[in-house]
Every structure is written in C-alpha cells, then in structure tokens.
N, C-alpha and C positions, 0 to 999 in steps of 0.2 A: 234413687237411690245411688248419692255420691259418696266415695272413697276418697278420701287424704292422707297421706300419705310419706314417712320419709324414712331413711335412716342411716345411722349412722357403722358402718363394717369392718371391725380391725381385720387384715388379714393384711401379712405383713409379705413381702418377696418372696421368705423365701419360709413360706409354707408346703409343713406335706400332707396337707389333707386334701382333702378329692371330695369332689359333686356335694353332700348333703351333711359332710363333714364341714365346710366352710361353717362359716360364720353367716345365717340368713333368716331371713324373711320374708315370712308369706305371710297374703290374707287367703281366704277363699271364704263368698258365698253362698249357704246351703240354705236350703226351699223347704219344707213341710208341709207334703198335703195332707190338708186337713179330716179327709176326707177318713183315705189310705193308714192316714202314717209311714209314709211314704219317705224318705231323704231324697233328693233331689243335686248337685252342683250346675251352679247356672250356669250357664255357657260361656263364654269366657269368665268365668265366675273361681280362677286361681290361675294369681300371680306372687309370684316366684321371686326371688333375685337372690345372690351371689358372686362372690367370684368368677365358680363356677357357669352361671345361671342369666341370664340376662347382664351381665359383664359389662357389656357395651354402654350404655346407660345408666354407669356408675360413672364419677369424679371423681378421679385423681389429683389435690391441688392444695399445695399448704397456705393455698390465696383465700380456699374456698369457707374454710375451719382453724383452726386452733386447737391442739386438744391435747389435755393435761390428763392423766392418770398414770395408779400404778402399774403401772401396765404397761405401759408405750408413751412417751414424750415426744414422737417423732409423727408427726403429721402426713410425712409421704404413709408408714405405713397404713391406713385408716384410708375408705370406701365409702364413698355417699351418695345417696342417693336423697337430689332432692324434696322436694315438695311437689307431690306429682296426685293428676289425682283424674282418677273415672269411677265412671256411671252401669248404673244397672237398672232397664229398664224393667218393670216390676210388676205391668197394668195386664201380665195374664197374671198374675199367682198373686191377687185380691185374695184375704181369706186368710190370704199360708200364713206359716212363723218364717219370717226369716232368721240366717244367724249366719253371723258375720264372725268368722273364725278366725285366729290374726298368730299366729305363730312365729315368732321371733328365742333362735338361739345363739350363743356362740359357739366355738367351730368344738364338737365331741371328739374324743377320742376312748380307745378302747381298750379296755381296765380289767383282769380279773375278771374275763368275759364275758361282760358290760361293757353297757355304754354311756357315759359318761361325760358331764364338760368339762372344759380343756382349759384356758389358758387365756384364747384370747377375747378379746366383746366386742359384744353386738344391742345397740341400741337401737331402737324403732320408734315408732311415731304414728297413729293414725286420728282422724275424725269423719265421725260417718253420720250423712244424716240422708230423713226424704223429701224431698220436692220435689214440685211438677215442673218437668222437664217442656219445655215449651217457649215459642216463641213470640214474643210481646209486639203491638206494632201501635205506634203513635202518632195518627194522621193530621191528627189538631195542635200538635205542635211549632210547624213552624211553615208561613204562608210560600216558601219557597220549595221543600220538599218531606217527605213525612220520614221516618224511619221503623225497623225494626230488629229490636232485642233477641240475640242469641243466649244461651244461660251460659254464665264463667266457665272459667276451673279445666275449658277442651283447650288439648296444643295444639290439632288442625277443625276448621271451617270453610268447608264450602258453598258458596252461595248459587240457585240458578234461582229461575223464574218461567211458566208453564208456557210464556207465550216467544221464548226465546234470545230475550235482550239480556245482556249482559245485569249481571249488581256490580254497584261502589259499594265499596267502606265509607263512612264519614266518616272515620280516619284509617290514614290508609295501615298506620299502624295498629288500628286495632280489631283483629276480625268479627267479633262479637258483632256490631253493630252494622245493618243495611238503609246504605240511604236513598231515599225512592223521589225522583224531580215526580213534579209532581203535573208537570206536563207526562210522566213516563206512570201513574195512579192510574191501571188501570181498575172497572168491574170487574168479582170471577177471576182474575188473573191468583194462580196461586204461588206466593213464595218459597222456597224450598231452603232446610241450612241442615247439611250431613254434617252432626258433629264428631270428630273423632277426638279418646282418649291415651294418654303416656301412654301405656300401654301396646297401643299399636295392638289392639286383640277386638275393644269391642266399638261400634260406629252406634247411634243413633240416626235418623233421618226425624226432623223438624215442620211442619208445612202450616205455614197462616195462609190469611186472604188479609191484605190494604182496602177493600173498596175508601174509594173517596166520599167524605160526605158534607156534602153542598144541604147549605142551610137556610128555608129559603124564610122573612122577618115579617111576616105580616098583622099591623093590630087597625085595630076598630075602636072607639069610642067614644059614648054619649053625653052629653051633660047636660044635666038638667038643669043648669040657670039656679042651683041650691047649694053651690060651689063647689060640689062633686063634680070628679072628676068617671065613670068609668068605662077601664077596658078591658078589652077580651086578646087574650093572645093565642092563633089561628096558624103561628107560625108552625112551619114543618120538619121535619127534620131527615134527608135521606141517603 
C-alpha cells in the first residue's frame, strides 16, 4: 500500500505550545487478525510531523506557498510538508483488515480542566492505494539495451545485480529506470532495487530477472499448384 500525504501547519515562532499541543499531522497503519480480532500497528506504521517532531522535513519559505486566512496572513508563520510518499508491504497480511488512521489537529490548549482546539491551523491531505510493488523488465524495447523500471514515489533507489557488475541508469536524473546494455544482459542474473520512502523508516527490496530473449525464426511452406500456399511456423523463442 502506498500513501501520499502533505500538510500545512500554522506554527508561529512565538507559539507557547509544546509537544502534541502543536498543530500536528499523523498517519497510522493498523491491521486486524481475521481469526483472533487482535489489532497491531505495522512496523514503521506510524508517522507524525509537527514543529516538535520531524520538524527538519518541514519547509519554511514564503515562495513555497502563499497563505491567507482569518488566522494569519503571514506565510512565515506556516510550515509546509510537501507531498511525501511512503509504502507498506502487506504481503504477510492477506485476509487481514487494514485500517489507515489519519489524525490532523490544530494546536491544543487546556481550558476548564479539559483539552480543546486552539487558535492555530492545520491542514492535512492524503491519498492511499494498494498496488503491486514490483520491478518491470523490458528486454524487447530496444536492440541496444534493456530496461528495468521500479515503482515511482520513493526518495531513494539503490540498484545492484547478482554478478557484481554496476547498474547504470537510463537517465541520470531519474533513478527509477535501470539500463542494461545487451552485452551485459546475462541469463539468470538477479537485479535488486532497494527503495526507501521519505519518512526514513520503511524500505522494500525488490528483485527480478531480465533474461535475454532469442527468437529463432523458422518457416516452411508447401505449394499445391492450386494457387494456395500453406505456411507452417516453427519459430521458437528462448
């Protein structure tokens, strides 16, 4: 499952809030055992961002966005979490119920012996989908090289191959597509791509092969002199 999320947090420098009192955006992935009903949080299944937690990944920049609200018109009072992706391997949880909890709150204050919303703002956005995390080889698209494409949305891609040769990229600015020259396209070599998400917690190792394909064309025909020619295709693909 891949989750994309972003946040805008109102956090002026003169704020007197601490810890979870600050405007906060949080996601949590929980699974429920279909047999026992037990609930558990996935490894790396919790991500929280506020001015007091994971604050280093927030952006404070007037040019990043322009904010205008009844609370504040100064963009410097806001922190921005750009669109960020994280992925979870659910292959061990087939048949489980998966719950994505998204918590978004503005500052919290104590009043009348209880906790209530304060005067700052917090905006959260998210999108989630389940999809296959796999490498897709293409050994037929070009005579000079093959490609292997990794899923997009991660911040780090580390490529390797089982025979120790280096793996080059099709485009140096795009780490999602590996390029394998035909001369180094060797049968049974395993290609690995370790992808890491922006939270710094989750990583997935994906593997595939890109065996060369050899086409051996072979046709026979018979002519029965009636104007019909019968072709038999005995070509093979190895």
